[in-house]
C-alpha positions in Angstrom: 78.7 17.8 -14.5 80.1 20.2 -11.9 77.8 22.7 -10.1 79.8 25.6 -11.7 79.0 24.3 -15.2 75.4 23.9 -14.3 75.2 27.4 -13.1 76.6 28.6 -16.4 73.7 26.9 -18.1 71.2 28.7 -15.8 72.1 31.0 -12.9 68.9 30.0 -11.1 70.6 26.6 -10.4 72.9 28.3 -7.9 69.9 29.4 -5.8 68.2 26.1 -6.2 71.4 24.4 -4.9 71.2 26.6 -1.8 67.6 25.5 -1.2 66.4 29.1 -1.8 62.9 29.8 -3.0 63.0 30.7 -6.7 60.8 31.4 -9.7 62.2 30.0 -13.0 60.9 30.9 -16.4 61.3 28.2 -19.0 63.4 29.6 -21.9 62.2 26.7 -24.1 58.5 27.8 -23.9 57.0 28.1 -27.4 53.8 29.3 -28.9 51.2 26.6 -29.4 52.0 25.5 -33.0 55.7 25.4 -32.5 55.3 23.8 -29.0 53.6 20.7 -30.3 55.7 20.1 -33.4 57.9 17.4 -32.0 55.2 15.8 -29.7 53.5 12.7 -31.1 50.6 12.7 -28.7 47.5 14.5 -29.8 44.0 15.4 -28.8 42.8 12.1 -30.3 44.8 10.3 -27.6 43.1 12.3 -24.9 39.7 11.6 -26.5 40.5 7.9 -26.6 41.4 8.0 -22.9 38.2 9.8 -22.0 36.1 7.3 -24.0 37.8 4.4 -22.1 36.9 6.0 -18.8 33.3 6.3 -19.9 33.2 2.6 -21.0 34.3 1.6 -17.5 31.8 3.9 -15.7 29.2 1.1 -15.1 32.0 -1.1 -13.6 33.2 1.8 -11.4 29.7 2.4 -10.1 29.3 -1.3 -9.1 32.7 -1.4 -7.3 32.5 2.1 -5.8 28.9 3.0 -5.2 29.9 6.5 -4.0 30.5 7.3 -7.7 26.9 6.5 -8.7 25.8 10.1 -8.3 28.2 11.1 -11.0 27.4 8.2 -13.3 30.7 6.4 -12.5 32.8 9.3 -13.7 35.6 10.2 -11.3 35.7 14.0 -11.3 36.4 16.8 -8.7 34.8 20.2 -8.1 36.1 23.5 -9.3 35.5 26.0 -6.5 36.0 29.7 -6.4 38.0 30.6 -3.2 37.6 34.3 -3.0 38.1 34.5 0.8 41.4 32.7 0.3 42.4 35.1 -2.4 41.7 38.0 -0.1 43.8 36.3 2.6 46.7 35.8 0.2 46.3 39.4 -0.9 47.4 40.5 2.5 50.9 39.4 1.3 50.6 40.4 -2.4 48.3 41.4 -5.2 46.5 38.6 -6.9 44.2 40.0 -9.5 41.4 38.2 -11.3 39.7 35.1 -9.8 41.2 32.2 -7.7 39.6 28.9 -8.5 40.7 25.7 -6.6 40.7 22.5 -8.7 39.9 20.0 -6.0 41.5 16.8 -7.1 42.0 16.4 -3.3 38.3 15.3 -3.3 38.4 12.8 -6.2 36.5 9.6 -5.4 38.2 6.3 -4.6 41.8 7.6 -4.1 41.3 11.1 -2.8 44.0 12.6 -5.0 45.0 13.6 -8.5 46.4 10.0 -8.8 42.8 8.8 -9.1 43.1 10.1 -12.7 46.3 8.6 -14.2 46.6 5.7 -11.8 43.1 4.4 -12.1 43.1 5.0 -15.8 46.2 2.9 -16.4 44.7 0.0 -14.4 41.5 0.2 -16.3 43.4 0.3 -19.7 45.4 -2.8 -18.6 42.2 -4.5 -17.5 40.5 -3.8 -20.8 43.4 -5.3 -22.7 43.3 -8.5 -20.7 39.5 -8.7 -20.9 39.4 -8.4 -24.7 42.3 -10.9 -25.0 40.6 -13.5 -22.8 37.2 -13.0 -24.2 35.7 -11.5 -21.1 34.5 -8.6 -23.3 33.3 -9.0 -26.8 34.3 -5.5 -27.8 34.2 -1.8 -26.8 30.4 -1.8 -27.0 30.0 -4.6 -24.4 28.7 -4.1 -20.9 31.8 -3.4 -18.8 29.8 -4.0 -15.6 30.3 -7.7 -16.1 34.0 -7.3 -15.3 32.9 -7.1 -11.6 31.6 -10.6 -11.6 33.2 -13.6 -9.9 34.3 -15.3 -13.1 36.2 -12.2 -14.3 37.8 -11.7 -10.9 39.1 -15.3 -11.0 40.8 -14.5 -14.3 42.3 -11.2 -13.0 43.5 -12.9 -9.8 46.1 -14.7 -11.9 47.8 -11.4 -12.6 49.9 -9.1 -10.4 50.2 -5.3 -10.6 53.2 -3.5 -9.0 54.1 0.1 -8.6 56.7 2.3 -6.8 55.2 5.3 -4.9 55.7 7.9 -2.2 52.0 7.4 -1.3 49.1 8.7 -3.4 49.9 6.8 -6.6 50.2 3.7 -4.5 46.8 4.3 -3.1 45.1 4.8 -6.5 46.8 1.8 -8.0 46.3 -0.4 -5.0 42.7 0.4 -4.4 41.6 0.0 -8.0 43.7 -3.1 -8.7 42.3 -4.8 -5.6 38.8 -3.9 -6.7 39.4 -5.5 -10.2 40.8 -8.6 -8.5 44.6 -8.4 -9.2 47.3 -9.3 -6.7 48.9 -6.0 -5.9 52.3 -5.0 -4.6 53.1 -1.4 -3.8 56.8 -0.5 -3.2 56.8 2.5 -0.8 59.7 4.9 -0.3 60.8 6.1 3.2 58.8 9.3 2.7 55.4 7.5 2.5 53.1 8.2 5.4 52.3 5.3 7.7 48.5 5.8 7.4 48.7 5.3 3.6 50.5 2.0 4.1 47.9 0.9 6.6 45.1 1.8 4.3 46.6 -0.2 1.4 47.1 -3.2 3.6 43.4 -3.0 4.7 42.5 -3.4 1.1 44.5 -6.6 0.8 47.5 -4.9 -0.9 51.1 -6.1 -0.2 53.2 -3.1 0.8 57.0 -3.4 0.6 58.8 -0.6 2.5 62.2 0.9 1.7 64.5 2.9 3.8 65.6 4.8 0.7 63.9 7.3 -1.6 61.3 7.1 -4.3 63.7 6.3 -7.1 64.9 3.2 -5.4 61.4 2.0 -4.7 60.6 2.4 -8.4 63.8 0.7 -9.4 63.2 -2.4 -7.2 59.6 -2.6 -8.1 60.4 -2.6 -11.8 63.0 -5.3 -11.4 60.7 -7.6 -9.4 57.9 -7.1 -11.8 60.0 -7.7 -14.9 61.1 -11.0 -13.4 57.4 -12.2 -13.3 55.7 -12.7 -16.7 52.3 -12.4 -15.0 53.2 -9.0 -13.4 52.4 -5.6 -14.8 54.5 -2.6 -13.6 53.0 0.9 -13.5 55.9 3.1 -14.4 55.3 6.6 -13.0 58.5 7.8 -14.6 57.8 6.8 -18.2 54.1 5.8 -18.6 52.2 7.3 -21.5 49.0 5.7 -20.1 49.4 7.6 -16.8 50.1 10.8 -18.7 47.0 10.5 -20.8 44.8 9.7 -17.9 45.9 12.9 -16.2 45.5 14.8 -19.5 41.7 14.1 -19.5 41.4 16.5 -16.6 41.9 19.4 -19.1 38.8 18.5 -21.0 36.8 18.2 -17.8 38.1 21.5 -16.6 37.1 23.3 -19.8 33.5 22.0 -19.3 33.5 23.2 -15.7 34.7 26.7 -16.7 32.0 26.9 -19.4 29.4 25.9 -16.8 30.6 28.9 -14.7 30.3 31.2 -17.7 34.1 31.6 -18.0 35.6 31.6 -21.5 39.4 31.5 -21.6 40.9 33.8 -24.3 43.7 36.2 -24.9 42.0 38.8 -22.6 41.2 36.2 -19.9 44.2 33.9 -19.5 44.2 30.7 -17.5 47.1 30.3 -15.1 47.5 26.9 -13.5 49.8 26.0 -10.6 50.4 22.3 -10.1 52.5 20.6 -7.3 55.1 18.5 -8.9 56.9 15.3 -7.9 58.3 13.0 -10.6 56.2 15.0 -13.1 53.6 12.6 -14.5 50.4 14.1 -13.1 51.3 17.8 -13.6 52.9 17.0 -17.0 49.7 15.3 -18.3 47.5 18.1 -17.0 49.8 20.7 -18.5 49.8 18.9 -21.9 46.0 18.9 -21.9 45.7 22.5 -20.9 48.1 23.7 -23.6 46.3 21.6 -26.2 42.9 22.9 -25.3 43.7 26.5 -24.5 46.9 27.1 -26.5 48.8 30.3 -25.7 46.0 31.5 -23.3 47.1 28.8 -20.8 50.1 29.4 -18.7 51.1 26.4 -16.6 53.6 26.5 -13.7 54.9 23.6 -11.5 55.6 24.1 -7.8 58.2 22.0 -5.9 59.7 21.9 -2.4 63.1 23.7 -2.0 64.8 20.4 -1.0 63.3 18.3 -3.9 62.9 20.5 -7.0 63.8 17.6 -9.3 61.8 18.7 -12.4 63.1 22.3 -12.2 66.7 21.1 -11.9 66.3 18.6 -14.8 64.8 21.2 -17.1 67.0 24.1 -16.1 70.1 22.0 -16.6 68.8 20.4 -19.7 69.8 17.0 -18.2 66.2 15.9 -17.3 66.5 12.5 -15.5 70.2 12.4 -15.8 70.5 14.6 -12.8 69.0 14.3 -9.3 68.7 16.9 -6.5 71.4 15.2 -4.4 73.9 16.0 -7.2 73.7 19.6 -6.2 73.8 19.0 -2.5 70.0 18.9 -1.7 68.6 16.3 0.6 65.4 15.4 -1.3 63.6 15.4 2.1 60.4 17.3 2.5 57.2 17.3 4.5 55.5 17.3 1.1 55.6 13.5 0.9 54.0 13.3 -2.5 56.6 15.6 -3.9 59.6 13.9 -2.3 61.3 12.9 -5.5 64.9 13.3 -6.3 65.0 12.5 -10.0 62.4 13.7 -12.5 60.7 11.8 -15.4 62.8 12.1 -18.5 59.7 11.5 -20.6 57.8 14.3 -19.0 60.7 16.7 -19.0 61.1 16.2 -22.7 57.4 16.9 -23.4 57.4 19.9 -21.1 60.4 21.5 -22.7 58.2 23.6 -25.0 54.9 23.6 -23.1 55.7 24.6 -19.5 55.7 28.3 -18.5 58.0 27.8 -15.5 58.5 26.6 -12.0 58.5 27.9 -8.4 59.9 26.4 -5.3 58.5 26.7 -1.8 59.7 26.1 1.8 58.0 23.5 3.8 56.7 25.7 6.5 54.5 27.6 4.1 52.7 24.4 3.2 51.1 24.2 6.7 50.4 28.0 6.7 48.5 27.7 3.4 46.7 24.6 4.7 45.5 26.4 7.8 44.6 29.5 5.8 42.4 27.5 3.3 40.6 25.7 6.1 40.0 29.0 8.0 38.8 31.0 5.0 37.0 28.4 2.9 36.4 25.4 5.2 38.4 23.2 2.7 41.1 20.7 3.8 43.9 19.6 1.5 47.1 17.9 2.5 50.4 19.8 2.8 51.8 18.6 -0.5 48.7 20.1 -2.3 49.3 23.5 -0.6 52.4 24.0 -2.6 50.0 25.2 -5.4 49.2 28.4 -3.5 52.8 29.5 -3.8 52.3 29.8 -7.5 50.0 32.9 -7.7 51.9 34.5 -4.8 55.2 34.3 -6.7 53.8 35.2 -10.2 51.9 38.2 -8.8 55.0 39.5 -6.9 57.8 41.6 -8.2 59.7 38.3 -9.2 56.9 37.4 -11.6 56.8 40.8 -13.4 59.3 39.6 -16.0 57.0 36.8 -17.2 53.9 39.0 -17.1 55.7 41.7 -19.2 57.3 39.3 -21.6 53.9 37.7 -22.4 51.9 40.9 -22.6 49.8 40.1 -19.6 50.1 43.5 -17.8 46.6 44.7 -18.6 45.1 41.2 -18.4 46.0 40.1 -14.9 42.8 41.6 -13.5 40.8 39.2 -15.7 43.1 36.2 -15.1 41.7 32.9 -13.9 44.2 31.5 -11.4 43.8 27.8 -10.7 45.9 26.2 -7.9 45.6 22.4 -8.4 44.8 20.6 -5.1 46.4 17.2 -5.5 45.3 15.3 -2.4 43.7 15.3 1.0 40.3 13.6 1.2 41.5 10.3 2.6 43.7 11.8 5.3 42.5 10.4 8.7 41.1 12.9 11.2 43.9 12.4 13.7 46.5 13.1 11.0 44.7 16.3 10.0 44.8 17.5 13.6 48.5 16.7 13.7 49.0 18.7 10.5 47.0 21.6 11.9 49.3 21.9 14.9 52.5 21.7 12.8 54.6 24.9 12.7 58.0 24.7 11.1 59.1 28.3 11.3 
């Protein structure tokens, strides 16, 4: 489809193609009941995923002792960042409260991928364990899976995945802990330190000079050719999606612990950095299921790699990539450096997602320094895209959405949640390099 035809579908695409920062409101957004009509996944699926993670908690504690304090449950803090809100308010007017969901601090993998990625590996492991008689049933002691006999069984199997970095870390670290052979296909955007960390865990890393989509394609082909290999498909995996969705239930409990009840007078507005779409899509799905029309979820993408925005605005989903409209797909936000979105996620988000924002790379480093300066919290540049969300929604550009949804007199009560997607495992020398990076 020609660019002129795409622009007729949605004029925002013209600005997207020029790599301009935009805010896009999803015309397909529906109220809760209508939004979920065509979606087969339900709260029962999220409950099932949560139960599986609890069954594996004893195993996780054995393999990763740092999780013992939380009973083997991998969860991140929800932290109010009032000083950051005040800093951002020097450039705009963010009312309500600003709470940072710190998936940047998740145990084991140090990113949001510790949710879906680790969950999918555990689900796959459970299936093999039940089939091979390593577990007698769901009520068995899953800690036994860490034993040498079980590891010998798992070592006959291979796990493969394509990644720009963080998904590869979560899949690689957990798969190696279970005992699988692991191959991670890394795109050119992946950081060297992430490749080295994986190799230190015994993971085979295959490097590509091309982008994420090519790494996924090659990884899938090689895995399909091996009957003992399992491919984690970031573009189409329901298991990944549901692993991420569990975050919504955990967040609801954290809000309740803080005395915060989300309702029509106190909306929840989440801003999630987006690459191929799996992690933000799963979280958005869970948030809309739990909070209904009181949850407003926005994705944030780099100006050179807004693949989900382009897919949804054009209606073409994964049938279009950012290079088709003249963008490079290159960005300092390595975890978001994806040219083609997940068609599966785009289809689910059609009626659930409030909208999207794009952000220039230089702001990522500015937000990163501001957060460290005001709150003493470090997150990696990709994560910092989330802070562009409240800035745009609470600016003149966002007034249309606020007015359309009757939020004018509710924004002072709003709970804004930028979702920090990675950062804990970033080496100190790389953090220093990031801190001294100025792009504009």
